[in-house]
N, C-alpha and C positions, 0 to 999 in steps of 0.2 A: 590347408590354410588354418592357422590357428585362430579362435574367436576372440576379437576385442572385447568383449562383454564377460569375459570370465578370467578370474585370477592364475587359472592353470593353463599356461602356456600350449601346452600339447593338445588342449580340447579343440575339436571341430566346432563350427557354429553349431552344426544340427546339435552335437551332443549337448554344447553350451546350454542352448535352449531347452532340454530336456531337463537339465540339472537345475535350472534357474526356476521352471514350472513346479519340479517336485518339492525344492525348497520353499518355493512360496506357499504351496498346498499344507506343508508340514508347520509353519509359521501360523497360517490362518486356522488350522487347526489345534493351535494352542502348545506347539512345540518350538519354543524359541531357541531351544538349545541344539536342535538337531544339526548334525554334522554337515549336512547338505547347505547350509547356509553360508559356509565357507567358500562354496564355490560361486557366489553372490558379490558382485563389486561392494566394497564398503560404503560406498554412497548411497547405493540403492538398499542395501542391508538397512544402514539406520533409516532410510527415510520409511521402508516397510515396518519397521519396529514404532515409528512416530504414528506411523499409520494405522497400525495395530492398537496402540495405546490410545489414541483418539477414537477407537471403535468406528473407524470407516469402513463402510458396507464393500466387500470384496467385490459384488457383483450388482451393486444399486447405480442409478442412473445420478448425475450430479444434481444438485439443486438449480432451479431456475430462479436467480437473485433479482431478476430486474425484470419488471413488464414492459411490455411495447413502448408504452409512454415513458416509463421511467427510462429506458435504455436510449430513445431519441433525445430527450431532454439533456440526460449525462454526456452523452455523445457530442453534444454540440459544444459543451464548456469545457471537455477533457482537456487537458495540455497536450496529449497526444495527437489531438482532431487535425491540427495543422500539418503533420509529418506523415499523414496517410500517403500522400502521393510520394513521397521519397522511400517510404517502405514498400509499396507497389512497385517503383522503378527497380530497386534493388534487390527485392525477393519474388517478383512477377514480371519479368520483363518479358517482352512478345505478348502473346495471347495468353492472358491470365487464366482463361477457362479450360485451358488443356496444358496447364502447367505442371502437373502430376503430383502436385504438393497442394496442402491447404495452408495458409498464413493467416495466424490470428493476431490480435494485438489487445490485450487486457489491462485492467487496472490495476493499482498497487495490492489490491484485496485478492486479486485471481479471477475477478467476473470478466468474462470475454466481452469485448465492445465490439469487436468488427471480425468476422471469418470471411474469408475472402480465398480465390483461387480456383483450383481445377473443380469443375462441376461434379464430376464422378465421383471424386475424393469427399467432398463436401456431403454429397448424397450418402456416401458410406458411413462418415464419421457423424454425421449428424444423427444418425441413428443410436450412437451411444452419447447422446448429449451434448456434440461438441458444437454447440450452437451459440450466438450471441446472445448475451443475457445470463447464460449459465455460469456457474460457481467451478472454476478448476482450479481452486486453490488445495494445497495439499491435505488441508484439513477436511475438505470437502469430498475429493475423489481418491485420495492418497498418491501414490508417488505417481507422477507426469511431469512432463517437462516444465510445464508453464508454474504450476504450484510449487515444484520442486526448486525451481530456479529461483524465485520469491523467496522461499523460504531460507536459501542458503545464501542469497544475495549475489549470485554467480551463475555464469550460463550452464546448462546441464543438458546432456542428451540420454534420452531413456529408451531402450531398445526394446520392442516387442514385449515378450514376457517378464522384462522387468518391471513395467507396471503392475502397481499394486491390484488396480480393479480388473478382472479378468475381461470386461467386456472392451477395454482399451487395448488388450495384449495383442490383437492383429496388426497395430500400428505401432511407428517410431516416430520421435519427434526430437527437436533441438530447441531450447529457449534461452533466452538471456533478458535480464531485468534492463530497463531504462532508468537513468536517474537523472533528479534536477542537476543540470550542469552546475548550479552554485550552493545549492543544499546539501547534496547528495542524497536528498530522501528518495526513495523508490517511486516512481511516477507510474509505472506499468511494465508489462512484460510485452516480447515479442515472441512466437512462435512458429515454426515451420513442422507440420506433421504430414507425414505420407507413408513410404514403403522404407526400403533399405537405403536410397538415396537421400533420406532427411536426416539421417544420422551418419554422414560420412563426417571425417575432419573437414574437408572443404566447407560443408553446410553449417559446421560450427564457427569456423572462420568469417563466413559470410554474416550468419546471423549477429555474432559480436560485432562485426564491422558495422552492420547496419543499426544497432542500438548505438554505438559511439557517433555514428554519423547523425541521428537523430538529437543525440545530446548536443553535439555540437551546432546545430541547426537552430536547436532552440536557444542556445547561449547567443550565437550571431543576432537573432531576431530581436532579443532583449536588449543587447549594446545599441543597435540601430535606434532602438526606441529610445533609448536614453539619452543617446546623442542628438536625436531631433528634440528630444523634451528639453534638453540643457542647451541647445543653440538656437532660439526660435530667429535669432536675427540674419543666420545664416540661410534661412530657408525660404523658399519661394512660397507665396501666399497659396493655400491650398484649403481643400474643403474643412469644414470642422469634423474634429475625430468622432468615429462611430461611437455612441451611446455604451458605456459599459454594460455588460452584461451580467455579471456577477463579481463582487469584491470580496476578497477573503485576506483575514489578518491570522498569520499562522505564530502562534505563541507557544505552542506545545513544545517544551524541552528546550526553548530557545531564551537566550537574556535579550537578544536585539531580534524583535519582531520582523517578519516579512510582509509586506503589503502587496498583495497579488490582484490585480485589475485583469479581468478578461474582456476582451473587446473582439468584436468580428474581424479586425485585422490583424488581431494577434494580442498576447498577454504582455503586461509590463511587471515587473516586479522590483520592488524598493525596499531596501534595508532601512528601519527607524531605530531611532535614537530609544533607549531603554525608557525614558521618562514620557516620549512621544508614543511608545507602544503602552505603557501604563494607561494613559489618558484615554487613548482609542479604545482598549478593552473596558474600562470604566463606562465608557459612552456606550460602547456596543452592547453592555450587559445592563444597563439601565437606560433604557428606548425611551423611556416618559421622559428624560431630562434632568439634569442636575442643577441647582444652584452654584454659583462660584466658590462658595463657603463649602458646600457638600462635597464638590468635587475635589477641593485642596484638602479635605479631610481625607479622604479615599486614596488620593495619589502621595500626599507627603505627611500625612498624621494630623491627629488632632491640633488644633491651634495654629496650624501653619499660615492660613488666610489667605483672602484670595489676591493679595498683592505678591504673595508668593508664585501664584499659579498663572497670572493673567501675562507676564514675559514669556512664558513656556507655550501659553497658547498661541501667541504672536507668531511664535518662530514655527510651530505645528502649522498653523494656516499658511505660511509661505511653502513648507513643504509640498501641503497636499493642494494648493493652488498650481503647485509644476505637476505633479504625478498624478492627481485625483480630486480636481475640483470639486466634483460630485459630493465629496466627504468631507468639505470643508465645514465644521460644526457651526451652527447658529447659535446665538447667545441668550440670555433671561429667559430661560434657562439653556445651559450649554446642552446641545443635542444634536443627533445625526438627523437629517433629512431623508438621507439615501441609506438603503439596505446595506450591512457592514456583518459579512459572518466571520466566526472566527473558526479555527480548527477545534477549539475546545468546545463551543456550542454544537458543532457537529458531531461531536462524541456522544455529548448528551443525547441528542436527537436520535441517534442509531440506537441509544440504550433504551430510549422510550418506545422505540419500534421492536425491540427484542432483538436486535441485530447485534448480540455481542461479541463474535468473532470479529466482525467487521469492525466496530467500535474500539475493541483492543488493537487490531491492527493500526487504526488510524491515531490511537494514544500513543504520541511520540516521546512522553515526559511530562513533566508538571508544567505550570503554567508560567510563563517567566520565572524560572526558578530561581534567579539572584535578586529578583524584586523584595523589597520589604515594604512597598506601599500596603497600608492596611486592607484596602479594598481588594488589590490583587491576591493578597494571602488568603483572604476569605475566599475569594473566587477560585484559587489554585486547591484549596481544601475540599471545598464544595465538590469540584468536579472530580478528584481522586477518591473522595468517598462514594459519590454515586457509581463509579466506575466498579470500585470495590464491592460495594453492597449490591448491584445488580449481579454482578458475578458469581459472590457467594450464594445469593437467591436464586437464580434461574440458570446460570451458564452450565453448558456439558462440560464433561470432565477435560475434554481436550483442550478446549478454551480457557479452563482452570489451570491447567498445566503450563499453557504458553503466559499465561499471567504470572504464575509463579516463578518463571524463568526470566522475568523482567526485574530491573533494578529496583522497580518500587515495591515489588512484593517479595524480594530475596529473602528478607527475615519475618515475614508475616507468617507466624505460626499457623493461626488460624487456616488460612488459605492451604497449607501443606497439609494439615490434618484432614482438610476435608477433601483434597485430591486424594489423598490414601484410603478415605472411606469409600470413595466413589469408584476407584480402580479396581479392576478385576484382581483376585488374590494371586494368579500367576503372571501380574504384568512386571514386565522388566524396569520400569519407571520406581517401583516400590522401593526399591533398594536405596535408589539416590535420596528421595525423599526422606525415608528414614534417618539417613546419616544427616542430611540439613537439619532435622528436628533435634537429633541428638547434639549437635555444635549447639544448637539455639540454646537448649536446654543445660547444657554443660558450662 
């Protein structure tokens, strides 16, 4: 029977494994042009090369990115927490402890948040660091289904020897990313790890279907919450809504911000107008409060005056009274009385903690890119400069390369030149960087 993991149809599964192992050895030893690499699937070969360029250890344990306390808090508020029962029902039916596979759910940065399933499999995979809190991004452990699925934004199967890290090669895995059903940003990843049964075509169909089912469930929950909020007269009296546990304003790469409010009973997401987003960004940035004159200048420009701002504040209050009453601004001065995070401030916080890779993954683009409000423009430039300067000063070469591949840094000659200086002399990434620099200089 031919191997499904080799481009050569006449190769048996056992021979395919040996060819892949030898190709991996040659690549790690610094022979990227070795003929045996042709025996490796292109998806895996390119992932190996990214891993090599990022100087991922071929026999290193994955880093533990979250402490027990951080993990517990993060799990409580993560968007996929409410979908766990559905994931268990679809991927671990019956007695999960004897399922024959381990099922993991991770976040968009590749950090595993939950690992459940077969007790024996979890015991063995735990020895290679496949545990909750560990970072299984491609940049941390190389080619593996969770991280590679996130890197490619598609479902992926990695079979045995195809793993970049030799500690993981006894196992096989299938993973698929989960997207926000409205914004399509990646929320996390679902992975099934085990023996040969974890990488069958049926396993991939099931993991894909589970990811889509989770997305559908998230959308249904949001639509129900909106319908209830929009039609209070048709509802029977009920206890007050649970207190919000976290409020986040998502403004990176978006002209119309999303206000996400997390509660014990579920999350709500509301798209705001461009002007309302600008006002909330300014209030979230100036926690001490702003006079009407100062807020008007930041949003509309110098000389606009409070009379321009006040009608918009009335409209904003009406929106917030319906979807997030705890965020209705106080006045004299205008200020927020409850915590409001923005995804831009989260990026700055990650940079302060030295989490450059995670900060870059969280940076989805400029703050409200179409806004011309002076305060927003200053904040936008400040976030971008903080990211750029932190990466130039402290980031590893794999993070810099990922930054160089973004639209923000596509024409940044200083970033490209630093990548060249940090890359090994035989890195396959050098040629592409040189060509980009020549185009910029020409």
